[in-house]
C-alpha positions as a Python dict, from the first residue, in 0.01 Angstrom:
ca = {
    (1, 'X'): (0, 0, 0),
    (2, 'X'): (4, -69, 360),
    (3, 'X'): (323, -100, 558),
    (4, 'X'): (326, -428, 746),
    (5, 'X'): (583, -427, 1015),
    (6, 'X'): (751, -673, 1298),
    (7, 'X'): (899, -474, 1570),
    (8, 'X'): (1085, -627, 1884),
    (9, 'X'): (1196, -335, 2098),
    (10, 'X'): (1058, -78, 1895),
    (11, 'X'): (1278, 117, 1680),
    (12, 'X'): (1109, -73, 1333),
    (13, 'X'): (761, 33, 1471),
    (14, 'X'): (899, 418, 1521),
    (15, 'X'): (995, 382, 1207),
    (16, 'X'): (715, 233, 991),
    (17, 'X'): (476, 497, 1215),
    (18, 'X'): (661, 783, 1074),
    (19, 'X'): (682, 660, 734),
    (20, 'X'): (270, 581, 733),
    (21, 'X'): (207, 969, 853),
    (22, 'X'): (428, 1123, 621),
    (23, 'X'): (333, 903, 318),
    (24, 'X'): (-30, 869, 429),
    (25, 'X'): (-24, 554, 461),
    (26, 'X'): (-216, 269, 654),
    (27, 'X'): (27, 99, 888),
    (28, 'X'): (-20, -245, 1041),
    (29, 'X'): (157, -495, 1293),
    (30, 'X'): (237, -836, 1075),
    (31, 'X'): (28, -1026, 1377),
    (32, 'X'): (-222, -803, 1292),
    (33, 'X'): (-211, -808, 912),
    (34, 'X'): (-391, -1118, 796),
    (35, 'X'): (-762, -946, 906),
    (36, 'X'): (-637, -612, 803),
    (37, 'X'): (-451, -658, 457),
    (38, 'X'): (-640, -841, 182),
    (39, 'X'): (-456, -1107, -7),
    (40, 'X'): (-363, -916, -317),
    (41, 'X'): (-310, -578, -148),
    (42, 'X'): (44, -442, -183),
    (43, 'X'): (274, -435, 116),
    (44, 'X'): (597, -234, 213),
    (45, 'X'): (728, -504, 477),
    (46, 'X'): (950, -338, 737),
    (47, 'X'): (1134, -583, 1056),
    (48, 'X'): (1431, -608, 1259),
    (49, 'X'): (1745, -785, 1142),
    (50, 'X'): (1843, -1092, 1348),
    (51, 'X'): (2140, -1247, 1263),
    (52, 'X'): (2101, -1051, 915),
    (53, 'X'): (1767, -1193, 828),
    (54, 'X'): (1495, -959, 867),
    (55, 'X'): (1259, -1101, 1100),
    (56, 'X'): (903, -1183, 972),
    (57, 'X'): (972, -1162, 570),
    (58, 'X'): (881, -1511, 497),
    (59, 'X'): (545, -1489, 678),
    (60, 'X'): (473, -1152, 472),
    (61, 'X'): (571, -1295, 118),
    (62, 'X'): (366, -1617, 167),
    (63, 'X'): (79, -1374, 287),
    (64, 'X'): (113, -1037, 81),
    (65, 'X'): (237, -861, -273),
    (66, 'X'): (546, -758, -86),
    (67, 'X'): (629, -438, -274),
    (68, 'X'): (966, -323, -79),
    (69, 'X'): (1123, -454, 182),
    (70, 'X'): (1350, -292, 462),
    (71, 'X'): (1556, -436, 739),
    (72, 'X'): (1651, -223, 1072),
    (73, 'X'): (1923, -309, 1266),
    (74, 'X'): (2188, -154, 1512),
    (75, 'X'): (2517, -91, 1263),
    (76, 'X'): (2521, 211, 1113),
    (77, 'X'): (2390, 164, 722),
    (78, 'X'): (2675, 47, 483),
    (79, 'X'): (2728, -127, 130),
    (80, 'X'): (2846, -438, 383),
    (81, 'X'): (2523, -417, 556),
    (82, 'X'): (2326, -407, 222),
    (83, 'X'): (2561, -682, 95),
    (84, 'X'): (2470, -941, 357),
    (85, 'X'): (2097, -831, 397),
    (86, 'X'): (2080, -923, 40),
    (87, 'X'): (2244, -1249, 60),
    (88, 'X'): (2012, -1336, 331),
    (89, 'X'): (1666, -1238, 242),
    (90, 'X'): (1527, -1331, -111),
    (91, 'X'): (1317, -1097, -227),
    (92, 'X'): (1194, -1151, -576),
    (93, 'X'): (1192, -815, -778),
    (94, 'X'): (1129, -612, -475),
    (95, 'X'): (1354, -353, -332),
    (96, 'X'): (1564, -380, -43),
    (97, 'X'): (1653, -80, 180),
    (98, 'X'): (1792, -71, 535),
    (99, 'X'): (1767, 168, 836),
    (100, 'X'): (1985, 207, 1146),
    (101, 'X'): (1743, 122, 1414),
    (102, 'X'): (1930, 119, 1767),
    (103, 'X'): (1960, -136, 2072),
    (104, 'X'): (1735, -159, 2364),
    (105, 'X'): (1865, -419, 2624),
    (106, 'X'): (1636, -348, 2892),
    (107, 'X'): (1332, -457, 2630),
    (108, 'X'): (1465, -812, 2544),
    (109, 'X'): (1550, -1119, 2739),
    (110, 'X'): (1862, -1284, 2907),
    (111, 'X'): (1968, -1470, 2606),
    (112, 'X'): (1906, -1212, 2374),
    (113, 'X'): (2127, -941, 2549),
    (114, 'X'): (2371, -1235, 2563),
    (115, 'X'): (2365, -1351, 2181),
    (116, 'X'): (2425, -952, 2122),
    (117, 'X'): (2676, -906, 2323),
    (118, 'X'): (2874, -1183, 2176),
    (119, 'X'): (2851, -1091, 1807),
    (120, 'X'): (2906, -714, 1881),
    (121, 'X'): (3232, -782, 2117),
    (122, 'X'): (3461, -719, 1858),
    (123, 'X'): (3325, -393, 1765),
    (124, 'X'): (3301, -290, 2115),
    (125, 'X'): (3658, -375, 2189),
    (126, 'X'): (3776, -154, 1881),
    (127, 'X'): (3610, 125, 1963),
    (128, 'X'): (3707, 61, 2333),
    (129, 'X'): (4081, 68, 2211),
    (130, 'X'): (4026, 378, 1977),
    (131, 'X'): (3925, 616, 2307),
    (132, 'X'): (3941, 948, 2291),
    (133, 'X'): (4071, 936, 1927),
    (134, 'X'): (3666, 783, 1831),
    (135, 'X'): (3506, 1002, 1594),
    (136, 'X'): (3130, 1157, 1721),
    (137, 'X'): (2991, 873, 1495),
    (138, 'X'): (3183, 619, 1651),
    (139, 'X'): (3150, 755, 2010),
    (140, 'X'): (2780, 737, 1920),
    (141, 'X'): (2815, 376, 1811),
    (142, 'X'): (2998, 299, 2066),
    (143, 'X'): (2742, 408, 2369),
    (144, 'X'): (2447, 235, 2175),
    (145, 'X'): (2618, -89, 2229),
    (146, 'X'): (2734, -20, 2597),
    (147, 'X'): (2414, 128, 2696),
    (148, 'X'): (2171, 108, 2462),
    (149, 'X'): (2039, 415, 2234),
    (150, 'X'): (1843, 470, 1934),
    (151, 'X'): (1969, 625, 1582),
    (152, 'X'): (1623, 649, 1465),
    (153, 'X'): (1521, 958, 1275),
    (154, 'X'): (1288, 1064, 1038),
    (155, 'X'): (1565, 1222, 740),
    (156, 'X'): (1676, 853, 751),
    (157, 'X'): (1346, 745, 534),
    (158, 'X'): (1420, 960, 227),
    (159, 'X'): (1499, 685, 21),
    (160, 'X'): (1232, 499, 119),
    (161, 'X'): (1024, 780, 69),
    (162, 'X'): (1132, 874, -248),
    (163, 'X'): (1097, 498, -361),
    (164, 'X'): (737, 529, -259),
    (165, 'X'): (675, 853, -446),
    (166, 'X'): (745, 694, -744),
    (167, 'X'): (636, 312, -677),
}
């Protein structure tokens, strides 16, 4: 199996490379995969979430035998996030995973920064209003939304690694 990914700000790439190294798998960006990955070769696809849709998934599903899919987004992992991602991304017969990545406002254009700020406004305001009552997790999420930051961590890959070992 080959890990094929699309990454906008680097969080998905970072996860893909960590996973590839840990599981001794080839890792390839989607833009380069067509010449490097055979048409029938099994692929684990990873891509950033954009408005709930995993960027690049449609292209990957058309070109490769996608056996598993992972979306990488800004929100903490939750059942709500998984349900939303499952509704927005049809991946027949392939398990769907989610990893929290981060936010890098300096790596995106002004339009995307503005869109993300509009979408996260209510979350930022709710967290801001809690002030000193924010939990450490909420404080980290608030700081990431305001200034940017990363939640990429090797231990977040455990569920995917367990599935890969059984696949």
